[in-house]
PDB file of N, CA, C and O in Angstrom:
ATOM      1  N   MET A   1       1.196  -1.078  -0.013  1.00  0.00           N
ATOM      2  CA  MET A   1      -0.068  -0.052   0.472  1.00  0.00           C
ATOM      3  C   MET A   1       0.961   1.188   0.011  1.00  0.00           C
ATOM      4  O   MET A   1       2.119   1.069   0.411  1.00  0.00           O
ATOM      5  N   ILE A   2       0.594   2.534  -0.910  1.00  0.00           N
ATOM      6  CA  ILE A   2       1.328   3.427  -0.799  1.00  0.00           C
ATOM      7  C   ILE A   2       0.169   4.098  -0.319  1.00  0.00           C
ATOM      8  O   ILE A   2      -1.001   3.810  -0.571  1.00  0.00           O
ATOM      9  N   ILE A   3       0.774   5.386   0.680  1.00  0.00           N
ATOM     10  CA  ILE A   3      -0.111   6.155   0.844  1.00  0.00           C
ATOM     11  C   ILE A   3       0.809   7.803   0.854  1.00  0.00           C
ATOM     12  O   ILE A   3       1.663   8.271   1.606  1.00  0.00           O
ATOM     13  N   GLU A   4       0.033   8.371  -0.523  1.00  0.00           N
ATOM     14  CA  GLU A   4       0.537   9.689  -0.662  1.00  0.00           C
ATOM     15  C   GLU A   4      -0.326  11.098   0.160  1.00  0.00           C
ATOM     16  O   GLU A   4      -1.512  10.919   0.435  1.00  0.00           O
ATOM     17  N   LEU A   5       0.105  11.990   0.395  1.00  0.00           N
ATOM     18  CA  LEU A   5       0.064  13.339   0.753  1.00  0.00           C
ATOM     19  C   LEU A   5       0.595  14.189   0.265  1.00  0.00           C
ATOM     20  O   LEU A   5       1.796  14.458   0.286  1.00  0.00           O
ATOM     21  N   ASP A   6      -0.744  15.011  -0.525  1.00  0.00           N
ATOM     22  CA  ASP A   6      -0.456  16.390  -1.320  1.00  0.00           C
ATOM     23  C   ASP A   6      -1.111  17.903  -0.940  1.00  0.00           C
ATOM     24  O   ASP A   6      -2.102  18.239  -0.292  1.00  0.00           O
ATOM     25  N   GLY A   7      -0.487  18.345  -1.372  1.00  0.00           N
ATOM     26  CA  GLY A   7      -0.108  20.095  -0.336  1.00  0.00           C
ATOM     27  C   GLY A   7      -0.966  20.615  -1.847  1.00  0.00           C
ATOM     28  O   GLY A   7      -1.575  19.941  -2.679  1.00  0.00           O
ATOM     29  N   GLY A   8      -0.784  21.645  -1.790  1.00  0.00           N
ATOM     30  CA  GLY A   8      -1.749  22.489  -2.960  1.00  0.00           C
ATOM     31  C   GLY A   8      -1.208  22.302  -4.256  1.00  0.00           C
ATOM     32  O   GLY A   8      -1.885  22.259  -5.283  1.00  0.00           O
ATOM     33  N   VAL A   9       0.037  22.189  -4.189  1.00  0.00           N
ATOM     34  CA  VAL A   9       0.599  21.926  -5.672  1.00  0.00           C
ATOM     35  C   VAL A   9       0.378  20.508  -6.218  1.00  0.00           C
ATOM     36  O   VAL A   9       1.028  19.992  -7.127  1.00  0.00           O
ATOM     37  N   HIS A  10      -0.313  20.129  -5.749  1.00  0.00           N
ATOM     38  CA  HIS A  10      -1.299  18.991  -6.512  1.00  0.00           C
ATOM     39  C   HIS A  10      -2.874  19.399  -7.048  1.00  0.00           C
ATOM     40  O   HIS A  10      -3.708  18.609  -7.490  1.00  0.00           O
ATOM     41  N   LEU A  11      -3.031  20.992  -6.860  1.00  0.00           N
ATOM     42  CA  LEU A  11      -4.599  21.213  -7.408  1.00  0.00           C
ATOM     43  C   LEU A  11      -4.330  21.486  -8.483  1.00  0.00           C
ATOM     44  O   LEU A  11      -5.303  22.032  -9.003  1.00  0.00           O
ATOM     45  N   ASN A  12      -3.060  21.366  -9.507  1.00  0.00           N
ATOM     46  CA  ASN A  12      -3.471  22.133 -10.614  1.00  0.00           C
ATOM     47  C   ASN A  12      -3.452  20.480 -12.055  1.00  0.00           C
ATOM     48  O   ASN A  12      -2.983  19.359 -11.859  1.00  0.00           O
ATOM     49  N   SER A  13      -4.041  20.935 -13.160  1.00  0.00           N
ATOM     50  CA  SER A  13      -4.219  19.894 -14.264  1.00  0.00           C
ATOM     51  C   SER A  13      -3.245  19.028 -14.695  1.00  0.00           C
ATOM     52  O   SER A  13      -3.392  17.849 -15.017  1.00  0.00           O
ATOM     53  N   ALA A  14      -1.783  19.984 -14.676  1.00  0.00           N
ATOM     54  CA  ALA A  14      -0.663  19.127 -15.337  1.00  0.00           C
ATOM     55  C   ALA A  14      -0.166  18.622 -14.006  1.00  0.00           C
ATOM     56  O   ALA A  14       0.286  17.500 -14.231  1.00  0.00           O
ATOM     57  N   THR A  15      -0.051  18.870 -12.910  1.00  0.00           N
ATOM     58  CA  THR A  15       0.285  17.819 -11.767  1.00  0.00           C
ATOM     59  C   THR A  15      -0.707  16.746 -11.175  1.00  0.00           C
ATOM     60  O   THR A  15      -0.278  15.856 -10.440  1.00  0.00           O
ATOM     61  N   GLU A  16      -2.012  16.842 -11.499  1.00  0.00           N
ATOM     62  CA  GLU A  16      -3.145  16.026 -11.417  1.00  0.00           C
ATOM     63  C   GLU A  16      -2.972  14.869 -12.476  1.00  0.00           C
ATOM     64  O   GLU A  16      -3.414  13.740 -12.263  1.00  0.00           O
ATOM     65  N   GLU A  17      -2.368  15.182 -13.517  1.00  0.00           N
ATOM     66  CA  GLU A  17      -2.263  14.257 -14.930  1.00  0.00           C
ATOM     67  C   GLU A  17      -1.097  13.267 -14.446  1.00  0.00           C
ATOM     68  O   GLU A  17      -1.238  12.045 -14.488  1.00  0.00           O
ATOM     69  N   ARG A  18      -0.019  13.849 -14.017  1.00  0.00           N
ATOM     70  CA  ARG A  18       1.264  13.390 -13.593  1.00  0.00           C
ATOM     71  C   ARG A  18       0.536  11.733 -12.435  1.00  0.00           C
ATOM     72  O   ARG A  18       0.567  10.504 -12.498  1.00  0.00           O
ATOM     73  N   ASP A  19      -0.002  12.774 -11.556  1.00  0.00           N
ATOM     74  CA  ASP A  19      -0.525  12.061  -9.895  1.00  0.00           C
ATOM     75  C   ASP A  19      -0.831  10.770 -11.274  1.00  0.00           C
ATOM     76  O   ASP A  19       0.058  10.059 -11.741  1.00  0.00           O
ATOM     77  N   LEU A  20      -2.248  10.748 -11.688  1.00  0.00           N
ATOM     78  CA  LEU A  20      -3.208   9.999 -12.454  1.00  0.00           C
ATOM     79  C   LEU A  20      -2.001   8.964 -13.486  1.00  0.00           C
ATOM     80  O   LEU A  20      -2.072   7.745 -13.642  1.00  0.00           O
ATOM     81  N   LYS A  21      -1.524   9.391 -13.752  1.00  0.00           N
ATOM     82  CA  LYS A  21       0.034   7.930 -14.747  1.00  0.00           C
ATOM     83  C   LYS A  21       0.797   7.371 -13.252  1.00  0.00           C
ATOM     84  O   LYS A  21       1.160   6.202 -13.118  1.00  0.00           O
ATOM     85  N   ARG A  22       0.916   8.135 -12.475  1.00  0.00           N
ATOM     86  CA  ARG A  22       1.967   7.342 -11.372  1.00  0.00           C
ATOM     87  C   ARG A  22       1.075   6.817 -10.610  1.00  0.00           C
ATOM     88  O   ARG A  22       1.589   5.706 -10.484  1.00  0.00           O
ATOM     89  N   THR A  23       0.035   6.768  -9.947  1.00  0.00           N
ATOM     90  CA  THR A  23      -0.909   6.090  -9.865  1.00  0.00           C
ATOM     91  C   THR A  23      -1.717   4.836 -10.526  1.00  0.00           C
ATOM     92  O   THR A  23      -2.262   3.986  -9.822  1.00  0.00           O
ATOM     93  N   GLY A  24      -1.738   4.808 -11.998  1.00  0.00           N
ATOM     94  CA  GLY A  24      -2.218   4.180 -13.083  1.00  0.00           C
ATOM     95  C   GLY A  24      -1.094   3.094 -12.832  1.00  0.00           C
ATOM     96  O   GLY A  24      -1.456   1.942 -12.592  1.00  0.00           O
ATOM     97  N   TYR A  25       0.576   3.482 -12.886  1.00  0.00           N
ATOM     98  CA  TYR A  25       1.235   2.454 -13.219  1.00  0.00           C
ATOM     99  C   TYR A  25       1.285   1.626 -11.820  1.00  0.00           C
ATOM    100  O   TYR A  25       1.110   0.409 -11.759  1.00  0.00           O
ATOM    101  N   LEU A  26       1.571   2.530 -10.623  1.00  0.00           N
ATOM    102  CA  LEU A  26       1.817   1.711  -9.633  1.00  0.00           C
ATOM    103  C   LEU A  26       0.808   0.402  -9.336  1.00  0.00           C
ATOM    104  O   LEU A  26       1.057  -0.755  -8.997  1.00  0.00           O
ATOM    105  N   GLU A  27      -0.752   1.286  -9.688  1.00  0.00           N
ATOM    106  CA  GLU A  27      -1.894  -0.025  -9.480  1.00  0.00           C
ATOM    107  C   GLU A  27      -1.958  -1.284  -9.883  1.00  0.00           C
ATOM    108  O   GLU A  27      -2.396  -2.320  -9.382  1.00  0.00           O
ATOM    109  N   GLY A  28      -1.038  -0.789 -11.658  1.00  0.00           N
ATOM    110  CA  GLY A  28      -0.758  -1.470 -12.469  1.00  0.00           C
ATOM    111  C   GLY A  28       0.631  -2.866 -12.019  1.00  0.00           C
ATOM    112  O   GLY A  28       0.697  -3.894 -12.694  1.00  0.00           O
ATOM    113  N   ILE A  29       1.403  -2.659 -11.058  1.00  0.00           N
ATOM    114  CA  ILE A  29       1.941  -3.177 -10.497  1.00  0.00           C
ATOM    115  C   ILE A  29       1.929  -4.226  -8.911  1.00  0.00           C
ATOM    116  O   ILE A  29       2.630  -5.049  -8.322  1.00  0.00           O
ATOM    117  N   GLU A  30       0.613  -3.504  -8.783  1.00  0.00           N
ATOM    118  CA  GLU A  30      -0.121  -4.585  -8.185  1.00  0.00           C
ATOM    119  C   GLU A  30      -0.017  -3.529  -6.546  1.00  0.00           C
ATOM    120  O   GLU A  30      -0.421  -4.053  -5.507  1.00  0.00           O
ATOM    121  N   PHE A  31       0.292  -2.737  -6.532  1.00  0.00           N
ATOM    122  CA  PHE A  31       0.215  -1.683  -5.428  1.00  0.00           C
ATOM    123  C   PHE A  31      -1.170  -1.084  -4.985  1.00  0.00           C
ATOM    124  O   PHE A  31      -2.132  -0.997  -5.748  1.00  0.00           O
ATOM    125  N   LYS A  32      -1.170  -0.750  -3.894  1.00  0.00           N
ATOM    126  CA  LYS A  32      -2.839  -0.062  -3.454  1.00  0.00           C
ATOM    127  C   LYS A  32      -2.349   1.347  -3.252  1.00  0.00           C
ATOM    128  O   LYS A  32      -1.465   1.628  -2.442  1.00  0.00           O
ATOM    129  N   VAL A  33      -3.100   2.418  -4.199  1.00  0.00           N
ATOM    130  CA  VAL A  33      -2.337   3.834  -3.607  1.00  0.00           C
ATOM    131  C   VAL A  33      -3.883   4.511  -3.085  1.00  0.00           C
ATOM    132  O   VAL A  33      -4.961   4.204  -3.594  1.00  0.00           O
ATOM    133  N   ILE A  34      -3.728   5.332  -2.143  1.00  0.00           N
ATOM    134  CA  ILE A  34      -4.271   6.150  -1.395  1.00  0.00           C
ATOM    135  C   ILE A  34      -3.828   7.528  -0.985  1.00  0.00           C
ATOM    136  O   ILE A  34      -2.686   7.906  -0.726  1.00  0.00           O
ATOM    137  N   ARG A  35      -4.851   8.142  -0.977  1.00  0.00           N
ATOM    138  CA  ARG A  35      -4.473   9.825  -1.175  1.00  0.00           C
ATOM    139  C   ARG A  35      -4.948  10.557  -0.094  1.00  0.00           C
ATOM    140  O   ARG A  35      -6.160  10.568   0.123  1.00  0.00           O
ATOM    141  N   PHE A  36      -4.207  11.150   0.591  1.00  0.00           N
ATOM    142  CA  PHE A  36      -5.275  12.378   1.466  1.00  0.00           C
ATOM    143  C   PHE A  36      -4.713  13.687   1.381  1.00  0.00           C
ATOM    144  O   PHE A  36      -3.498  13.540   1.513  1.00  0.00           O
ATOM    145  N   GLU A  37      -4.971  14.823   1.237  1.00  0.00           N
ATOM    146  CA  GLU A  37      -4.735  16.596   1.060  1.00  0.00           C
ATOM    147  C   GLU A  37      -4.211  15.803   2.391  1.00  0.00           C
ATOM    148  O   GLU A  37      -4.430  14.714   2.923  1.00  0.00           O
ATOM    149  N   ASN A  38      -3.006  17.509   2.750  1.00  0.00           N
ATOM    150  CA  ASN A  38      -2.105  17.310   3.640  1.00  0.00           C
ATOM    151  C   ASN A  38      -3.212  17.760   4.967  1.00  0.00           C
ATOM    152  O   ASN A  38      -3.176  17.206   6.065  1.00  0.00           O
ATOM    153  N   LYS A  39      -4.188  18.885   4.597  1.00  0.00           N
ATOM    154  CA  LYS A  39      -4.626  19.615   5.024  1.00  0.00           C
ATOM    155  C   LYS A  39      -6.145  18.570   6.370  1.00  0.00           C
ATOM    156  O   LYS A  39      -6.667  18.820   7.456  1.00  0.00           O
ATOM    157  N   MET A  40      -6.220  17.420   5.310  1.00  0.00           N
ATOM    158  CA  MET A  40      -7.168  16.798   5.803  1.00  0.00           C
ATOM    159  C   MET A  40      -6.430  16.021   6.592  1.00  0.00           C
ATOM    160  O   MET A  40      -7.047  15.635   7.585  1.00  0.00           O
ATOM    161  N   VAL A  41      -5.225  15.619   6.498  1.00  0.00           N
ATOM    162  CA  VAL A  41      -4.695  14.700   7.834  1.00  0.00           C
ATOM    163  C   VAL A  41      -4.364  15.627   9.251  1.00  0.00           C
ATOM    164  O   VAL A  41      -4.168  15.281  10.416  1.00  0.00           O
ATOM    165  N   PHE A  42      -4.398  16.897   8.616  1.00  0.00           N
ATOM    166  CA  PHE A  42      -4.495  17.634  10.237  1.00  0.00           C
ATOM    167  C   PHE A  42      -5.252  17.776  10.620  1.00  0.00           C
ATOM    168  O   PHE A  42      -5.299  18.060  11.817  1.00  0.00           O
ATOM    169  N   ASP A  43      -6.282  17.680   9.903  1.00  0.00           N
ATOM    170  CA  ASP A  43      -8.134  18.619  10.558  1.00  0.00           C
ATOM    171  C   ASP A  43      -8.710  17.078  10.903  1.00  0.00           C
ATOM    172  O   ASP A  43      -9.697  16.882  11.612  1.00  0.00           O
ATOM    173  N   PHE A  44      -8.062  16.222  10.390  1.00  0.00           N
ATOM    174  CA  PHE A  44      -9.219  15.180  10.643  1.00  0.00           C
ATOM    175  C   PHE A  44      -8.592  13.627  10.198  1.00  0.00           C
ATOM    176  O   PHE A  44      -8.855  12.766   9.358  1.00  0.00           O
ATOM    177  N   LEU A  45      -7.633  13.826  11.264  1.00  0.00           N
ATOM    178  CA  LEU A  45      -6.682  12.506  11.700  1.00  0.00           C
ATOM    179  C   LEU A  45      -7.203  11.379  11.676  1.00  0.00           C
ATOM    180  O   LEU A  45      -7.074  10.636  10.703  1.00  0.00           O
ATOM    181  N   PRO A  46      -8.070  10.972  13.038  1.00  0.00           N
ATOM    182  CA  PRO A  46      -8.430   9.912  13.332  1.00  0.00           C
ATOM    183  C   PRO A  46      -9.619   9.734  11.885  1.00  0.00           C
ATOM    184  O   PRO A  46     -10.093   8.646  12.211  1.00  0.00           O
ATOM    185  N   THR A  47     -10.186  10.019  10.865  1.00  0.00           N
ATOM    186  CA  THR A  47     -10.766   9.562   9.806  1.00  0.00           C
ATOM    187  C   THR A  47      -9.855   9.141   8.927  1.00  0.00           C
ATOM    188  O   THR A  47     -10.366   8.306   8.180  1.00  0.00           O
ATOM    189  N   VAL A  48      -8.568   9.376   8.646  1.00  0.00           N
ATOM    190  CA  VAL A  48      -7.894   9.476   7.888  1.00  0.00           C
ATOM    191  C   VAL A  48      -6.815   8.179   8.144  1.00  0.00           C
ATOM    192  O   VAL A  48      -6.388   7.592   7.149  1.00  0.00           O
ATOM    193  N   LEU A  49      -6.316   7.677   9.730  1.00  0.00           N
ATOM    194  CA  LEU A  49      -6.530   6.715  10.230  1.00  0.00           C
ATOM    195  C   LEU A  49      -7.152   5.384   9.994  1.00  0.00           C
ATOM    196  O   LEU A  49      -6.713   4.257   9.763  1.00  0.00           O
ATOM    197  N   LYS A  50      -8.538   6.010  10.159  1.00  0.00           N
ATOM    198  CA  LYS A  50      -9.059   4.618   9.812  1.00  0.00           C
ATOM    199  C   LYS A  50      -9.519   4.016   8.634  1.00  0.00           C
ATOM    200  O   LYS A  50      -9.863   2.853   8.423  1.00  0.00           O
ATOM    201  N   GLU A  51      -9.450   5.405   7.595  1.00  0.00           N
ATOM    202  CA  GLU A  51      -9.392   4.889   5.915  1.00  0.00           C
ATOM    203  C   GLU A  51      -8.428   3.927   5.870  1.00  0.00           C
ATOM    204  O   GLU A  51      -8.653   2.876   5.269  1.00  0.00           O
ATOM    205  N   ILE A  52      -7.210   4.159   6.509  1.00  0.00           N
ATOM    206  CA  ILE A  52      -5.881   3.603   5.704  1.00  0.00           C
ATOM    207  C   ILE A  52      -6.574   2.036   6.793  1.00  0.00           C
ATOM    208  O   ILE A  52      -7.253   1.212   6.180  1.00  0.00           O
ATOM    209  N   LYS A  53      -6.404   1.890   7.775  1.00  0.00           N
ATOM    210  CA  LYS A  53      -6.620   0.819   8.678  1.00  0.00           C
ATOM    211  C   LYS A  53      -7.840  -0.064   7.551  1.00  0.00           C
ATOM    212  O   LYS A  53      -7.677  -1.128   6.955  1.00  0.00           O
ATOM    213  N   ASN A  54      -8.968   0.793   7.567  1.00  0.00           N
ATOM    214  CA  ASN A  54      -9.754  -0.006   6.368  1.00  0.00           C
ATOM    215  C   ASN A  54      -9.516  -0.594   5.007  1.00  0.00           C
ATOM    216  O   ASN A  54     -10.008  -1.639   4.582  1.00  0.00           O
ATOM    217  N   ASN A  55      -8.998  -0.084   4.612  1.00  0.00           N
ATOM    218  CA  ASN A  55      -8.241  -0.721   3.130  1.00  0.00           C
ATOM    219  C   ASN A  55      -7.140  -1.676   3.249  1.00  0.00           C
ATOM    220  O   ASN A  55      -6.886  -2.593   2.468  1.00  0.00           O
ATOM    221  N   PHE A  56      -6.341  -1.264   4.620  1.00  0.00           N
ATOM    222  CA  PHE A  56      -5.578  -2.933   4.922  1.00  0.00           C
ATOM    223  C   PHE A  56      -6.831  -4.174   5.027  1.00  0.00           C
ATOM    224  O   PHE A  56      -6.538  -5.351   4.818  1.00  0.00           O
ATOM    225  N   ARG A  57      -8.198  -3.763   5.363  1.00  0.00           N
ATOM    226  CA  ARG A  57      -9.077  -5.145   5.539  1.00  0.00           C
ATOM    227  C   ARG A  57      -8.926  -5.506   4.279  1.00  0.00           C
ATOM    228  O   ARG A  57      -8.827  -6.680   3.923  1.00  0.00           O
ATOM    229  N   THR A  58      -8.903  -4.692   3.652  1.00  0.00           N
ATOM    230  CA  THR A  58      -9.701  -5.188   1.661  1.00  0.00           C
ATOM    231  C   THR A  58      -8.600  -5.278   1.238  1.00  0.00           C
ATOM    232  O   THR A  58      -8.755  -4.881   0.083  1.00  0.00           O
ATOM    233  N   THR A  59      -7.272  -5.592   1.377  1.00  0.00           N
ATOM    234  CA  THR A  59      -6.182  -6.296   0.076  1.00  0.00           C
ATOM    235  C   THR A  59      -6.094  -6.834   0.769  1.00  0.00           C
ATOM    236  O   THR A  59      -5.348  -7.811   0.699  1.00  0.00           O
TER     237      THR A  59
END
């Protein structure tokens, strides 16, 4: 599993496109990729941790 934290730089179309390509590649070689905005980690850490835990159950 790969957990990616994204800041504001990921909110433009060129970066989003690169992120999608990278995610597609990683998922193609059997990685699970989950992504969170930095702000979500700081403001809603228990929710983020729960989602991470839930993803371990489904893999």
